[in-house]
C-alpha positions as CSV (number, residue, x, y, z in Angstrom):
1,X,39.4,-1.2,150.7
2,X,38.7,-4.9,151.9
3,X,35.2,-6.0,152.1
4,X,35.5,-6.4,155.8
5,X,36.5,-3.0,156.1
6,X,33.7,-2.2,153.7
7,X,31.1,-3.8,155.6
8,X,32.3,-2.1,158.8
9,X,31.5,1.1,157.3
10,X,27.8,0.3,156.3
11,X,27.4,-1.2,159.9
12,X,28.5,2.5,161.2
13,X,26.7,5.0,158.7
14,X,23.7,2.4,159.6
15,X,24.3,2.9,163.5
16,X,24.8,7.0,163.2
17,X,21.4,7.1,160.8
18,X,19.5,5.3,163.9
19,X,20.8,7.4,166.3
20,X,20.1,11.3,164.1
21,X,19.0,10.0,161.1
22,X,15.5,10.2,159.6
23,X,12.9,7.4,159.1
24,X,13.3,6.2,155.4
25,X,10.0,5.7,154.8
26,X,8.3,9.2,156.1
27,X,11.4,11.0,157.1
28,X,10.7,11.3,160.8
29,X,13.4,12.3,162.8
30,X,15.2,10.6,165.7
31,X,15.4,12.1,168.8
32,X,17.6,11.0,171.9
33,X,15.3,9.1,173.9
34,X,13.3,7.3,170.5
35,X,16.2,6.2,168.4
36,X,14.7,4.5,164.2
37,X,14.6,0.9,164.8
38,X,16.2,-1.5,161.8
39,X,14.1,-1.9,158.8
40,X,14.8,-4.9,156.4
41,X,13.6,-4.0,153.2
42,X,14.0,-7.6,152.6
43,X,11.7,-9.7,155.3
44,X,13.3,-12.5,156.9
45,X,10.1,-14.4,156.2
46,X,11.3,-13.9,152.9
47,X,15.1,-14.6,152.4
48,X,16.2,-11.6,154.3
49,X,19.0,-12.4,157.1
50,X,18.7,-11.0,160.2
51,X,22.0,-9.6,160.7
52,X,22.8,-8.3,156.9
53,X,23.2,-4.7,157.1
54,X,23.1,-4.9,153.2
55,X,19.5,-4.9,153.7
56,X,18.4,-3.3,156.7
57,X,17.6,0.8,156.4
58,X,16.5,3.0,159.6
59,X,12.8,3.4,160.2
60,X,10.6,4.8,162.5
61,X,8.4,2.1,164.7
62,X,5.6,3.4,163.3
63,X,6.2,2.8,159.8
64,X,8.5,-0.8,161.0
65,X,5.5,-2.1,162.6
66,X,3.0,-0.7,159.8
67,X,4.7,-2.6,157.1
68,X,5.5,-5.9,159.1
69,X,6.3,-8.6,156.5
70,X,4.2,-7.0,153.8
71,X,6.1,-6.6,150.1
72,X,8.1,-3.2,150.2
73,X,6.8,-2.8,146.4
74,X,3.2,-2.7,148.3
75,X,3.9,-0.7,150.9
76,X,5.9,2.2,149.1
77,X,2.7,2.0,146.8
78,X,0.2,2.8,149.0
79,X,1.7,6.2,149.6
80,X,3.6,6.9,146.8
81,X,6.0,9.6,149.2
82,X,7.4,6.8,150.6
83,X,9.3,6.0,147.5
84,X,10.8,9.9,147.1
85,X,11.9,9.5,151.0
86,X,13.3,6.5,150.1
87,X,15.4,7.5,147.2
88,X,16.5,10.8,148.8
89,X,18.0,8.4,152.1
90,X,19.9,6.3,149.4
91,X,21.3,10.3,147.8
92,X,22.6,10.9,150.9
93,X,24.9,8.3,151.9
94,X,28.6,8.1,150.7
95,X,28.7,6.5,147.6
96,X,31.1,3.9,149.5
97,X,28.1,3.0,151.5
98,X,25.6,2.6,148.8
99,X,28.0,0.0,146.8
100,X,27.7,-1.9,149.9
101,X,23.5,-2.2,149.6
102,X,22.3,-5.4,148.5
103,X,21.1,-5.0,144.6
104,X,17.8,-6.5,145.7
105,X,17.0,-3.1,147.4
106,X,17.0,-0.9,144.2
107,X,15.4,-4.2,142.8
108,X,12.3,-3.5,144.8
109,X,12.4,0.1,144.0
110,X,12.3,-0.1,140.5
111,X,9.4,-2.1,140.6
112,X,7.8,0.6,143.0
113,X,8.6,3.6,140.4
114,X,8.1,1.2,137.2
115,X,4.3,0.1,138.6
116,X,4.0,3.5,139.2
117,X,4.7,5.0,136.2
118,X,2.9,2.1,134.2
119,X,-0.6,3.2,136.0
120,X,-0.3,6.7,135.4
121,X,0.4,6.1,131.5
122,X,-2.0,2.9,131.2
123,X,-4.6,4.7,133.4
124,X,-5.1,1.4,135.4
125,X,-5.3,1.7,138.9
126,X,-2.4,0.6,141.3
127,X,-4.4,-2.6,142.7
128,X,-5.3,-4.1,139.6
129,X,-1.4,-3.8,138.3
130,X,-0.3,-5.3,141.7
131,X,-3.4,-8.2,141.8
132,X,-2.9,-12.0,142.5
133,X,0.5,-13.1,140.7
134,X,1.3,-9.4,138.4
135,X,3.1,-8.2,141.6
136,X,5.3,-11.2,141.7
137,X,6.2,-11.1,137.8
138,X,7.0,-7.9,138.0
139,X,9.4,-7.7,141.2
140,X,11.3,-10.8,140.1
141,X,11.0,-9.1,136.3
142,X,12.8,-5.7,137.9
143,X,15.0,-7.7,140.1
144,X,16.3,-9.8,136.5
145,X,16.5,-6.7,135.0
146,X,18.8,-4.4,137.4
147,X,20.9,-7.8,137.4
148,X,21.8,-8.2,134.1
149,X,22.5,-4.4,134.2
150,X,24.5,-4.4,136.9
151,X,27.2,-7.4,135.5
152,X,26.9,-5.8,131.9
153,X,28.2,-2.7,133.2
154,X,30.8,-4.0,136.2
155,X,31.9,-6.0,133.1
156,X,32.4,-3.1,130.8
157,X,32.9,-0.1,132.9
158,X,34.2,2.2,131.4
159,X,36.1,5.4,133.1
160,X,35.3,8.9,132.4
161,X,36.5,12.3,133.1
162,X,34.6,14.1,136.4
163,X,32.5,16.6,133.9
164,X,30.4,12.8,132.7
165,X,30.8,11.1,136.1
166,X,28.4,9.4,137.7
167,X,26.2,12.4,138.9
168,X,25.8,13.8,136.1
169,X,22.1,14.7,135.2
170,X,19.2,13.7,133.5
171,X,16.9,15.6,131.4
172,X,14.1,17.0,133.1
173,X,11.4,15.0,133.8
174,X,7.8,16.7,133.9
175,X,6.0,13.5,135.6
176,X,6.2,12.4,139.2
177,X,6.9,8.6,138.0
178,X,9.5,10.2,135.8
179,X,11.2,12.2,138.5
180,X,11.4,9.6,140.6
181,X,13.1,7.1,137.7
182,X,15.4,9.9,137.4
183,X,16.3,10.0,140.8
184,X,17.0,6.1,140.8
185,X,19.1,6.1,137.7
186,X,21.1,8.8,139.8
187,X,21.8,6.4,142.9
188,X,22.1,3.2,140.5
189,X,24.8,5.2,138.7
190,X,26.7,6.1,141.8
191,X,26.2,2.3,142.8
192,X,27.4,1.3,139.3
193,X,30.0,3.8,139.3
194,X,29.6,4.7,135.4
195,X,27.4,7.9,133.9
196,X,23.7,8.2,134.6
197,X,22.9,8.4,130.7
198,X,24.7,4.8,130.5
199,X,22.6,3.6,133.2
200,X,19.4,4.7,132.1
201,X,19.9,3.3,128.6
202,X,21.1,0.6,129.5
203,X,18.0,-0.3,131.5
204,X,15.8,0.9,128.8
205,X,17.6,-1.5,126.9
206,X,17.3,-4.4,129.0
207,X,13.7,-3.7,129.5
208,X,12.9,-3.5,125.7
209,X,14.6,-7.1,125.7
210,X,12.5,-8.4,127.7
211,X,9.2,-7.1,126.5
212,X,10.4,-8.4,123.0
213,X,10.4,-11.8,124.9
214,X,7.9,-11.3,126.6
215,X,5.7,-11.1,123.1
216,X,6.6,-14.6,122.0
217,X,5.2,-15.8,125.3
218,X,1.7,-17.1,125.6
219,X,1.1,-14.9,128.4
220,X,1.5,-12.2,126.9
221,X,-2.1,-12.9,125.5
222,X,-3.5,-12.7,129.3
223,X,-1.8,-10.0,130.9
224,X,-0.1,-7.4,128.4
225,X,2.2,-5.6,129.4
226,X,3.7,-7.5,132.1
227,X,7.6,-8.1,131.5
228,X,8.0,-12.1,131.7
229,X,10.8,-13.7,133.9
230,X,13.3,-16.1,132.8
231,X,11.7,-19.0,131.2
232,X,8.0,-18.5,132.6
233,X,5.6,-20.1,131.3
234,X,1.8,-20.8,132.2
235,X,1.4,-24.7,133.1
236,X,-1.7,-26.5,133.1
237,X,-2.9,-27.7,136.3
238,X,-2.4,-31.3,136.1
239,X,-3.5,-33.6,138.0
240,X,-1.6,-36.2,140.5
241,X,-2.9,-39.8,141.2
242,X,-3.5,-40.9,144.2
243,X,-1.4,-42.9,146.2
244,X,-2.4,-45.9,148.9
245,X,0.2,-45.4,151.0
246,X,-1.1,-49.0,152.3
247,X,-0.5,-50.9,149.7
248,X,-3.5,-52.1,149.1
249,X,-4.6,-53.1,152.2
250,X,-7.7,-51.9,153.5
251,X,-8.6,-49.6,157.2
252,X,-5.8,-50.6,159.8
253,X,-6.9,-53.5,161.9
254,X,-9.4,-55.1,158.8
255,X,-6.6,-56.8,156.9
256,X,-6.3,-56.4,153.3
257,X,-9.0,-55.3,151.3
258,X,-11.4,-57.8,149.9
């Protein structure tokens, strides 16, 4: 199937969900006189395109208005059940439609699920983990990890038997974050058309590799447990010299300064 045909299928699926589906955040159903709205997972103010259907999901007007231009990770973590609703929406989509979604959508979900698991494992509050620059470092680290794993799996994709296909289940998880992580891995396995167990292994491998690079970074001493970005280093503030725009002249109308 050509890319234009797949994009058209994604657009038709989106329109169908807007008319008859449920909100991706709160599962509110669409009504005949009140259809769902188009929610940009990547806001237009942060690099998203208005007509890019790869980053658009159906959402009710209330959730769409409530989120606004807020980072989707913060909006999901404010009520973790929104993560479960989003993952359930991905699992109801046809596999061809899932493969057309923007990879940044999955990266944002990974950042939210990993932050939720980190807060449960360390006992730190989510507000503390998402404060300041930490949230952005985790978001871009998750985007880099998912992108690296996707490129590696696309290059070394192996065709397996139907019994070991993309939908093979993972071991049961006892925590809420662990169950969300397993569900997210299942969606990524559909995206890359590889077994879920292999996706989990590759993600864990890439996260360990990022953590090992982070231990060699000086930023680790200040913010332990944060996955560093590629080439990210904390820089000291450097005072910029003032440039005299008047070329040494005094105020306007008074001639050259004495």
